[in-house]
C-alpha positions, 0 to 999 in steps of 0.5 A, a space after each residue: 375249210 370245213 372246221 368239223 373235218 379239220 377237228 376230226 382229223 386233228 383228233 385222230 389217234 392211230 393207237 385208239 382206233 375202233 371197229 368202225 375204222 377197221 371196217 371202213 377206214 377210207 373216209 377217215 383216211 380222206 380226212 387225214 389226207 386233206 387236213 392232216 397228211 403228216 399226222 402226229 399221234 399222241 405217242 409222237 409217232 407220225 401217220 402218213 396218208 398221201 401217196 408221194 409221202 409214203 413212197 418217199 419214206 419207202 425209198 429213203 436210205 435214212 429209214 430203218 425197218 429194224 424193230 428190235 427196240 419197238 418190238 422189245 417194248 411191245 412183245 417182251 421176250 417170246 416167240 413174237 419177238 424172236 420171229 419179228 426181229 429175225 425175219 427178213 421184213 423187219 431188218 436192215 442191210 446187211 442182214 436184210 440183203 443177205 437173207 433176201 438174196 437167199 430167200 430169192 431162190 424161192 422166186 426165180 423165173 424157173 421156180 415160178 415157171 414150175 409153179 404155174 401148172 401146179 397153181 392151175 392144177 390146184 385151182 382146177 381141183 378146188 373148183 371141182 370141189 366147189 361145184 359139188 358143194 354149190 353153196 359155201 364160205 368162199 374164204 375157207 373153201 377156196 381163197 385160203 386153200 390155194 396159197 395153203 397148198 402152194 406154201 406147203 409145197 414150197 416148204 415141204 409141209 405134210 398134208 396133215 398139218 396144212 389146216 393149221 397154217 392160216 391160224 398160225 399166220 393170222 395169229 402172228 400177223 394179228 399181233 402187229 396191229 397198233 394195239 393188241 389184247 393179252 389174248 392176241 399176244 398169247 395166241 401169237 407167241 403160241 403160233 410162233 412156237 408151234 409152227 417153229 417146232 414143226 418147221 424145225 423138224 421139217 428142216 432137219 429132215 430135209 437137211 438129212 434127206 436133200 434128195 427127197 424134195 417134192 415138186 415146187 419145194 424150196 427148202 433145200 435151196 434155203 438150207 444149203 444156199 450161200 451168199 457171200 459166204 453166209 448161210 442161214 442159221 437154223 433159227 434164221 431158217 425157221 423164222 424166215 420160213 414162217 415169214 414166207 408162210 405169212 407173206 405168201 399165204 395171208 396176202 394171197 388169201 386176202 387178195 383172192 377174197 377181196 377180189 371176189 367181194 369187190 367184184 360182187 359189190 360192183 356188178 358193172 365191173 364184174 360184167 366187164 370182166 366176164 365179157 372180157 377175160 383179158 381184163 383179169 390182169 388189170 382187174 387184179 391190180 385194181 383190187 390191190 389198189 382199192 382193197 390193199 391186203 396190207 394197209 399199214 407199214 412202218 419205218 423209223 427215221 435214222 436222221 432228220 427227214 424233210 417231208 414237204 414243209 415238215 421235218 421229221 426228227 431222227 428217231 421218229 416212228 412212222 406209220 405209212 398208210 398204204 390204203 390212204 396212198 392208194 386212194 390219193 386223188 393226186 395220183 389216181 383219177 376218181 380214186 374211190 371208184 373201182 375200175 378194173 381197166 384202170 391204167 396206169 395203176 402205180 399202187 403201193 400194195 407191194 410197197 417200194 424200195 429195198 423192201 418191195 414184196 419178194 413174192 409179189 410176182 407169185 401172188 399176182 400169178 395166184 390171184 390172176 389164176 384163182 379169179 380168172 378160172 373161177 369167173 370162167 367156170 362159175 360166172 353166176 357166182 353170187 353172195 348169199 350173205 354179208 362178208 365178215 372182215 378180219 378184225 385187223 387194222 394192218 391187214 385187210 381181208 375177209 374171214 368169211 364170204 358166203 356165196 353160191 355158184 348158181 342161180 
């Protein structure tokens, strides 16, 4: 056993991470998997980095996603607290069950079938614009625009407001990092308030004009949908529409950006995809494993929970490392290698259990179409500089990725 590695693993504290960890967490995650897989942080919380441990927590019935107490301590009163304690993801049954059932109307096979030609058309138009520009920031010009258009259609957001959506999403999601500055807290609260006011107006308009929905819009079904006699209140509608933005927008932006960046960093794999476009499905799954857009999740143990030879007492706050689990050699052969033909690929990028990502199928559709059509149209795309990752620990994606489409 390497004593230095053991000491480094024991000294790690998730609440004291720095830019080096955010830029490249994988060496540290390996140390933790090897030497401290059920790792205690200084505040008493636990950080899990092994696949089977993370999956067990996600599938356990004694784990809670309710964050009212934790978010009350972290956010105080304000938009961030209202949003994160009202949206689907940070709640337990029965509220979670009701809201998930109502929101699932946005992701039925029929709705997704409606989306496919819409996605293809948006991508074709974006690729036409890229051909005119030749050299551009891939994130701004392409990766963020596709999900922005899709979520705008789904929520009926007018074109003049769409440029603000990614800023809202990043500000709200950025506040979920283990430690945040006062400036980031203020930006998150302001984003919830501003986007909430916009959605409030849109919901009221659709409520009064139910027949005016456009192609792909789901707002009407969310407003008038009912499950077991329950409808979403105005507050629940607003906050869960914000959730749909965050879940459907930033994850897909990161998936598309991470996909191209990783392919460019692995030219042999990129060449395989160009030669065999049918590999696009397994390529997207490998991107989801190798550079998971969501890196860290959380649960609260409601009862004592046994994990291998360790008992986590009731009340333990648990951080799940999706990034660490997805590179666990106990599950993935040669896990540090990017392999677009990897099968099977049982990654946890979309979590597991009752909180498995509601929009996973749509995100996969967008990712496959965005990268597949891009590679077919511009097989010689190449980087013109170093990409800039967003400065977040919980979410992994690029803020900038400069490229050109020709030699």
